[in-house]
N, C-alpha and C positions, 0 to 999 in steps of 0.2 A: 194282051192282058198278061200281066206278070205271073210267073210260076214260082211257087215255093215247094221244094222237096225236102221233107224231113225223114232222116234215116237214123234209126237206132244202130249203134255199133254192132258188129258181129259178136258171136259168143266169145267171152273172155275165159281165161283159165279159172277164175274164181266163180264165174257162172257155172262152169262145168263141175266144179268141186262143191257147189251149193253153199258158197260162203258169201257173207255180206262184203261188198266191194267198196262202194262209196268213192272216196277220193284216192284210194290206194291205186298206184299205177301198175296194173297187171296187163300182160299181153294178150293178144288174141290166140285162140286155139286154132288148130288146122280147120276145124269146122267153121270157126269165126272168119278165117280168111276166105273160105269158100262162100260163106254168106255175103261177105263184102264183094267178092267177085260177081256173085249172082245179082247183087244190087246194081253193080256197074253195068252188067249186061242188060238189066231191065231199063236202065236210064240211057243206054246207048241210042244215039240219034236225037236226043234232046239237046238243048242249048242252055247254058247257064253263064252268068256274068261274074259271079263271085261265090265263094264258098266260105262257110263258117264251121268251126268245130270248137271243142272244149280244150282245156289245157292238159287233158289226159291222153296217154298214148293209144289206148284202145280205140278211141274215137278218131284220133288223128290218123292212125294206120288204116282204119276203115275208109276214111275219106281218101287217103292216098291210093288205096287199091281201086276204089270206085273211079277215081279220076284216070288212073292208068288204064283200066279195062275199057272205060267209055271214051277214052281219048280226049278228056277235058284238060285244058291248060287254063287254070283259073287263079286269080289272087286268093289267098287263103288267110282268113282272120281267125285267130285263136283267142278265146277268152274263157276264164274260169266261171263267168256267169252262166255258161252252158254246161258246166260240170254236172256229174251225177249228184243226186242227193247225198249229203254227208251222213253216214250212218254212225258217227261217233264211236262209242265204246264197243259197238257191235262189229266194227270193221275187222275183217279177217276171221270172224267166228263162223262155224258151220251152222247153217240155219236150223237144221233138225236138232242138233245138240243144244242149241240155244233155246229151242222150244221145250226140250226135256228139262232144262234148268229152270226156265222162268215160266213155263206153261204156254200152251198153244194160244190162249186168248191174249196174253200179254204180248207175245211176239207178233200175233196177227195185228194187234193195235199199233205196235211200233211200225209194222210194215205197211199197213193199209189205212190207218187213220190219217185224215187230211191235216189235223191240227196237233196231234200228239207226237212229239219227237222221241226217238230213242235216247238213252242217256248221252249227253254231250253231243248230240247230233241234230239233224234237221228233220222236221216234218215236211210233208210236201208243200204245205203253206209257205214254209221258209224258203224252199227251193224256188217256188214260184215268185217269191218276193225279190229274188236276185235275178232270175232268168227273164221274167216278163219285162221289166224296165229295159233291159238290154235288147230284147226282141223288138220292143216297140220303137226304141231309139235307133238302133243300128240296122236290124234286118228289115223292118217295115219302112225304115228310111230309104233303104235300097229299093224296096217294092214301090215306094212312092215315086222314085225316079224311073220306073218302068223296067227295072232290072229283074232278071230271073235268078233266084237264090237257091243254093244247095246247102243243106245243113246236115252234118253228121255229128250226132251228140249221144244222149243217153236216155234210158227209159223214163226217168222222172223229169229231166229238164224238157224233153220232148213232150211228155205227158202234160206238163203245165201249159205249153204252147197250144197243143191240141185242145185242151180244155177251153182255152180262150177262143180259139177259132171256131170250134164246134158248139160253143155255148153250153158246155156241160156243167152240171152242178158238182158239188164235192163228191157225193156218192157215185155219180156216174164217172167222174174222173178217176176215182180210186179203183173202180171196176175195169177201167180201160186197160187192155193188154196191147202193148206195142211189140211186135215180134222183132227179133234181132235181124238186121239186114233187110228189113222190109221198107221200101220207099212209100211214103204217104205224100201224094201230090195234091197241092191246092192251086187252083186258078183264082187269083185275087184281083180285085179292082185296085187301082193305084192308091185308094184310101184304105186299103186293107180289108175290104169286105169279101167274104168267101163267095165265089161264083160257082165253083165246082170242086169236087174232091174225088180222087181215085186212090185206091190202094193197089200197088203193083206186087202181087203175090205169085 
């Protein structure tokens, strides 16, 4: 039965600084590097056939560290379909200061509404609209061939995949928290149906 492992990248510099990151290419912090190492340790002993990541360095570096720690030698496919949600005009801004400027309710809507995007950015609905077709075509295409797949991506791209796999509605999806560096393991049938799920914390 094929395995799919979804891992959100380790803590990034702007995660630490409480800033909206989106598609800005910021590095991992020391804590983020340790989170990636811990994910690699949790996945050690497993076997994968292929790995996927986004076009952003924090996800790519997380994957590199996981593979190094776990001893995986895998072909790696990078695609911006797996990028984090684009936060538009909010990218680089401090979240608390943005709330002071626009109000807590407005910022909460931008961050947690499924359908309301920040100015010139993406809502989660928009992220899902680019992530899920790639997931269904490429990643589930590998699953259909019986391959075990490792994905290192982002909070919102992974959230859209988990929403589909777990059958979550919009409110449940927006309430879902995916910890940095925490592997979510799915055992799937070759037609993509979930048979089992484990979170390695």
